[in-house]
N, C-alpha and C positions, 0 to 999 in steps of 0.2 A: 288157418290162425288157431293156434290153441285156444282151449277154452278156459276161463278164469283170467285175472290180471295178474302179470308177473307183480313180484314186491316193487313198489314205486319209491324213489328217494323222494326226500323233500324237495331237491331241486327238479324232480321231475314234475312233481305237483305243482310248484310254483310255475315252472314253464307252461304247464296245460291249463292252468288258471289265467295265465297272461293271454294264451291262445283263444279261451273262451271268451274273455273280455274283448279281444280283438274282432271275433266273429261276429258278437253281439253289436259292437258298435257299427261294423262295416253292414251288418244287416239294417240297422236303425238307419244309418246314413241313405242306403240305397233306397229304402222304403219312402225316405222324404224325397229323394231327387224324382223317385217316379212318380209322386203326386206333383211336384212343381214343374217337371216337364210337360209342355205341350205336343212336342212331336209323338206321334204314337210308337214310332221304331224306338225311340230312346225311353220311352215309357216301359215298353216291353223289355228293352234290354236291362234297364235297372230293375225290374220286378224279377227277372229271371237271375239276375246276380243275387237279388236279396233274399231269393230262395235258396240260393246255392251257398249263402254263408249261414243259413238257418240251418241247413240240414248239416253243414260241419260243425256247427254248435251242437247240435243234437247229438251227432254221432261221438263227439268228444265228451259230452255229459254221459252218455250212455256208457261208454267205455269207462269212465271213473266209476259208475254205478254197478259195472259189473255185468250188463245188460247187452254186450254185443253178440 
C-alpha cells in the first residue's frame, strides 16, 4: 500500500464519514447485546463482533489522519 493519502473528494469523505458512523453504531449495539445475552456463546460472539467493528472504525479513522 502506498504511503500517504491520495487526494480524497468531498464524496469520498462523506462516504467514509458515513461508514465511521455505521461502525461506531454496530460496535455500540453489539456491546449492549453482549451484556444482555445470558448464553455465554452468544456473549462471546457479540463481544468478538463488537471488537471487529471497533477495529474497522479505528482503521478508517487512522486512514483519515494519515497514520496507516
